[in-house]
N, C-alpha and C positions, 0 to 999 in steps of 0.2 A: 655420482652426479644425479641431481633431481631432474624431473621432467622439464621444468622451466629452463634450467641451464642447458639441457639437451636441445630444446627447441631454439634457444638463442644461438647455440653453436651451429646448429643446422642452417639457420638463416645466414649466419656469417659465412658459411661454406658454400652458399649459393643454392642450397637445397630448398625445395618447396613442397609442402604438404598442405592440402586443404585441412585446416585445423580440426573442423568438426569430424571429418573422416578419420584423420590420424588419431584423434582422441579415442575413437571407438576401437582402434586396433591395439591400444595399450592394454597390457594384461591386468587382470584383477589381482590385487594383493592376496596371496595365499593365506587363508585362515586368519584374516585380520581380526584382531580383538577389538578394534576401535569402531564405533558405530558411524554410519553415514547419517547425514542430515539433509533433508529436502524441505525447504521453506517455500510454501505456495502462498503468495500474497494476491488477493483479489481486490482490486482497487475500488474504493468507495463502497464498501460492503458493511452496512450497519447491522449490528446484532439485533436492533429493534425491528428488523423485517425478516428475521430468521426464525422459522418455526421451532428449531431446536432450542431457541432462547425464549420461547413462549409466544411468538407471534401467531395470530389466529389463522392466517392463511398457511396452507401446507406448502411452504416454499422450498423446504430443504429435507425431503425424506431420506436422501442419501447421507447427509450429514448426521441425521438422527440414527441411521444404521451404523455408521462409522463410530459414532459416539459410544456405542455399546462396548467398544473395545478401545476407548481412548480417554484421555484426560480432557474434560471440558471446563474451561475457566469462565465462570459465569459473570464475573465482574471485571472484565479486561478492558483497558482503555488505551486510546491513541495518545500520542504526545502532542498532536496538533490536529487541526481540521483540514490541513493541506498535505499533499503528497511529499513534497521535498523535505520539510522539517520532520515529519513523522517517520518517513522511511529512513532518514538519516539517523533518527533516534533508535530505530530497530537495529540498524547495522553498527551502531557505536555503543549503545548502552547508556547514553546520556541524553538529557533533555535539550530542546532547542536553545535554551539560554546558555548552554555550554558549547554545542557544536556550531551554532550561529548560522546555520543554513535556513534563514528565516523566510526568505522569499522564493519565488519560483526559480530564479536564476542564480542566486548567490551560492558559492561553494561553501563547504564546511571549512572550519578553521584548519590551517595547515597541519596542526598537530594530529588530526584524525586521518590524514592521508596515509599515515603509516601506523595508525592505532585504530583498528576497526575489526569487525568479526572475521574478515578474510585474512588480515595480516596476523592476527593473534592465534588462529588455528594452528595446530602442530604442522610442521613442514611437510609431513608425508601426505597431508590431505590434498586431494585434487579439487580445485574450486572452479565452479562454472556458474554462469548467470545468463538470464534472458529477461527482457522486458519489452512491453508495448509502449511504455510510458517514457516520453522524452525527458522528463525531469529526473526519473530514476536512471536513465542512461547517463545523465550528467554526474550523478552520484557514483555510478559504477566506473566511469572514466577516471574519476578522482582516485579510485581504489585499484585501478587496473594493473598496477605493478604487482599486486598480490592476488590477482585472479588469473587462472590458467586460460580460461576461455570465456569470452562474452559472445554469445551467439548474435550475429547481426539481425536487427529487426527485419531487414528486407527478406531474409531467408524464410520467414513465416508470413510474408505479406502476399496478398493477392493483387495488390496494386502498389507500386513504389514510385511516387512522384519524382524521386531523385534520378530515376532512369532517363528523364527527359531533360535534365540539366544541360547535357552536351549538345542538344539540338540547336541551342541558341549560341552558336560559336562566336558570333559577333558582339555578343553582349553577355559576358560571363556573369556580371553582377545581376543582370536580369534573370539569367538561367538559375542562379542560386536562389534568389528570392521567389521566383515562380515555382520552383520545385519544392522548396522548403515550406512555403506558406501560400500555396495557390488559392486557398479558400478565404484568406482574410486580407487585411489592409497592409500587410508587410510588402506586398508587391508594389504598392504605390511609392516605395522608396527608390525604385529603380530609376535610372536616368533615361530609359527609352520609352517615352510616353506613348508612342504610336504602336510599338510592338507589345507593350504591356497587356492590353486587352486581348490581343491575338494569342499570346503565350498562355494567359490564364484560361482562355476559351479552349485552347488545344488540350491542355492538361485536364481541364474539366471534362472534355469529351471522352478522353481516354478512361477517366475514372467512371464516367456514366456508363460506358460500354461494359466495364467489369461489373458494376452494380446490376445492370440489366441481365447479365449472364446468370446471376444468382438470385434473381427476383423471386422465383418460385419458393426457394428455401427461406429467403429473408425478405418478406414483403415490405418491411420498413427500411430496408437497405442493410448493407454490411456495416460492421463496426469500423470506425476510423479513429485516428489519433490526431494530435495537434499538427503533425507534419503531413497529414493527408494520406498516410498509409491506410489501406483497406485490408481487413483480416477477418478470419473466423477463429473463434476460441477453439474449435475442434482441431484445428491444425496444430496449435500449441500442445493440446492433449495428445494428439497422434505422435508428435515429435518426442514427447516425454515417454510415452509408452514404448516407442521403438528404441530410444537411446539410453534411457536410465539403466536398464539391466546390463548395459555394456560399459558403463562409466567405470573408470579406475576406482578402486576402493582403497581406503576410505575416501568419501567425497563430501563436499559441502556444496549443495546446489541452491541457488536463489532464483526463483521464477516469479516474476511480478507481471501479471496480466492486467489489462484494463477492465474487462467486464467484472462487475456490473456498472461501471462508470457510465454516466450519460454521454452521448445520447443512447437511449435504451433500444436495443435491437434484438428482441427475442426471435428465435427461429420460428417458422410457421407452426410447428407442432406445439409451441408454448404460447404463441400469440392468442390472446383471448381466453386463456385457461381459467381466469378468475372472473369472467364476465358476469356470471350469474350467482356469485357467492353471497351477495348482499352485505359484504363487509364495508364498513366505513371507518375512516381514521377519526381519532378523537379531535374534535374541533377546539382550537386554542386561540386565545386573543392575540391580535397582531403584536409583534415585537417592535421596539423603536427603530430597529434596523430592517423592518419589513420591506419586501419587494412589492408588496401589494397584490400578491397572487390570491385568487379566490379559492375557497375550499374545494369546489368542484374541480377546478384545474389541478390542484394539488393531488386530489384523489386519482385523477386520470393519469398523472405522471407516476404516482405511486403504484398503480396497477401495472403499468408497463415495466417499471423497475422490478416489481415482484415477479413478473413473468420472465424477466431477464435473469433474476436470481435463480429461478427454477431451472433455466438452461445451465447456469453456472454449476448448480448442484448436480445436475445430470452428468456434466463433464467430470466433476470431482468423483462421482460414483464410478464412472467408466474408468478413470485413471486408477483409482484405488483397487478396483477389481482386477485390472490388468497387472498391476504391480504385485498384488498378493498372489495371483495365479503363477506368475513367473519367478516368484521368490525374491523379488527386489526389495520387499519390505522386511525380510527376515532380520536384517541387521540395520534397519533404517528408522530414524525418528522422522515421522511425517508431521510437519507443522503447517496447519491451515489457518490463515488469519487475514487481516486487512491492514491498510495504512490509516484509514479514517472512515467515518460514516457518511450519511446523507440525510438532509432534512426535507420534510414534506409537511411543514407546520408553521404556524404564526405568520403566514403570508410569505414564507421563504421556501424556495426550492433549491437544493444543491448544498454546497459547502463553501461558497465564496464569501458569504457574509460573516462578520466577526461574532458569531454566536457559537456557544459551546454547550448546547443542550445534549441530552443523552443520544439523540438520533445522530448527532454529528461525531461523537467521540467514543461511544460504547460499541466495541467491535468484537467479532468472534475470535476465539482462540481455541483450537482443538488440536491436541498433540497425541498421536498414536506412537507408542514406544515399541521397540522390538519385542515380540512374543507377548505383548499385552493381550489379555483375553477378557478382561472385565473393564467396564466403564467406571470412571470416577468423576465426581463433580466437585469443583473447588470454588468456594464462595468468597474467600478472602480477596480483596481488591488486588489486581495486578496491572502492570503497565507494559507497554511495548518496549520500554527500556530494559525489561527483565529478560528478553529473549536472548540477547547476545551473551550476558554472563551465564545463563543457563546452559547454552550449547557449549560454551567454553568449558564449563565444569564437567559436562558429560563427556567431553573430549579429553579430559584429564588436565585441563589448563586452569590455573587460578584466575578468578575474576580480576581485571585490572583495578588498581587502587583508586583510579579516578572514575570508575563506573558509578552511575547513579541508580542503576537497577540492582535487583537481587535475584538469585536463583529462584525459579518458580517452585511452589509447593508441589509435592509428589515427584519432583525431578531434582531433588537435592536441597531445596529451600524449605523454609519454615512458613507456616501460616501465621500472619501478623494482622489480626483484625483491626488494630488501631493504626495501621500504617497510613501515612499520608502519601498520596500520589498527585501528580500535577499534569495539566494540559494547558496549552497556550496557543494563541493566534496572534502573530506579531509581524504580519507582512507589511505593516506601515511603519515599522521601526528600522532605524539604521543598524546595519550589521554590527558595527564596532562601537556602538553607543549603548549605555544602560537601557534596559527595557522599560521605557516610560509610556509607550504606546502599545495598546493591544488588549486582548481579553485573556483572563487567566481563570483556571479552576484549581481549587484545592479540595481533594476528596478524602475525607476520613469517614468511611462508611458508618452509618447511613447518611451522614451530612455531606452536602456538596455546596461549596461556595463558588459563585461566579462573580468576578469583579472586573469592571471596565475602567481602563486607564487611558487618558489622553485624547478621548473623543470629544470633539467640540459639542457641548450641550449635554454630554452623557458621561463626563469624567467623574470617577468616584462612585458610580452606581454599583451597589452590591445586591446580589440575589443569593438566598440560602434556601436549600430544599432538603427535605427529609425523604430520601429515595425509597424507603420501605413503605412509608405511609402515603407518599405522593410520587409514584414512579413516573407520572406524566409531567412533573415539574409545573404544576398549575398554581401552587400557593407559595409565594415568596414569604418565608418566615423571618427574613433578616431583621425587620423592625422589632420582632419579639425576642430575638436572640442576639442582641448586639454584642454580648460577651463572647459568644462562640464565633461570630463574624470576625471580631478583632483578633481572637486567638488564631484563627485560620489565616487571616491576612498577615499576621506577624510571622507565622511559619513559612508562608509563601515568600514574603520579602526576605526572610533570612536565607532560604534556599537559593533564591535568585541572586542575592548579593554575594553569597559564597562562591557561586559559579562565576560571576562577573569578576570577582577579585582574582580568580585564577586565569581566566581566558581573556580578560580585557585589561590585564595589568600594564600593558604597554600603551 
């Protein structure tokens, strides 16, 4: 009988164990020959602001230290500029045009409910997950039949707005919307117009009290997520430091934290760290999707972001040192990466606009293998869709035939310099319709095509960049290389059509 069957039987018999505590009491597998996998995803973490990847500010000294004993993938790319589609690609090994979780709230195609990294791992693997991100929670819930334990977000929160839902006994609908979305306009949907402002104010006061308590450590406030939870990254680190050495082996752990996602909340000892460094971002002309932000404002946001990254890097170092000291890394692959990047250029801040420049899609990937003592740099282009087939291969499982990713070089895969990889932004497209709206990239290093489809006034615009000669993507050479543009567009359309033929056949 496996662990999952035992727990279900226990529940049927009326037994109750707090799962997080019970999981810690399960014995380690004796002399397991199969490795553990710990995936750490830091949301909205662009490689373009990581000093390990050449950024001028010293944002990641701990990653640089870890890299001396790890594989560093220098040209690693997200599948999308949004969390839901790109994280879905990480956990399935297919691009968004296959899993179809294109928008914030749409689920993956039903096929992937039982065909994902968790479900395909050998049955002896213990699988657990945690996230601060509501959209990632939705993905994990779709896979939950194959995950032994999903740690509740509230257990690592300093403020949980859902605790106040039951206060409003006479208006359950109000309580729900107040607690789930007390900061925004969802509350306006409630039927109780007179109690609405009172509920919102009450929950806001509770949150303010928590913020005040931590004001000295976090002068700009605690981090929060879309649901109004307040948290510290350090608490997630502390939980991993305490619990990971006690997890049943072999295990697959997926931890997806929000920092350094905006809003940027560096701790006091990181706030202002780069005030006097004299660094300036490369100024670039506005894009046709510009938000109209001025360069000075973008640089101010970028500095806060960099200081937040420095905090993230400090926590990565603290976790790494702890796991190494207590032996938890001896048989564990540690994967440090992100879901997508962040822009501070062309009048745009964030990742909400349909642009796919390097700042938005070039992300870190650092993998420390068991007993690895030397660093290796891999320059062949890789994609987030490569992670699932790589881990399955390392666990002794063949990659599924439908996977669009390949095992990573140095971890069972080959270096393919001429390989084509893709990124897309399709939040304006219908889930079950061909992708006629959105932005797409086709990368065959050093050339990168960006093509815009379905935008009123901007349909059919193409941009082509030579990333070695023009890493800042300032010179669009598409007019000079029409032949290359057409070849890349043909390959892009062919790959998209092949996926749609399979997954949209009904």
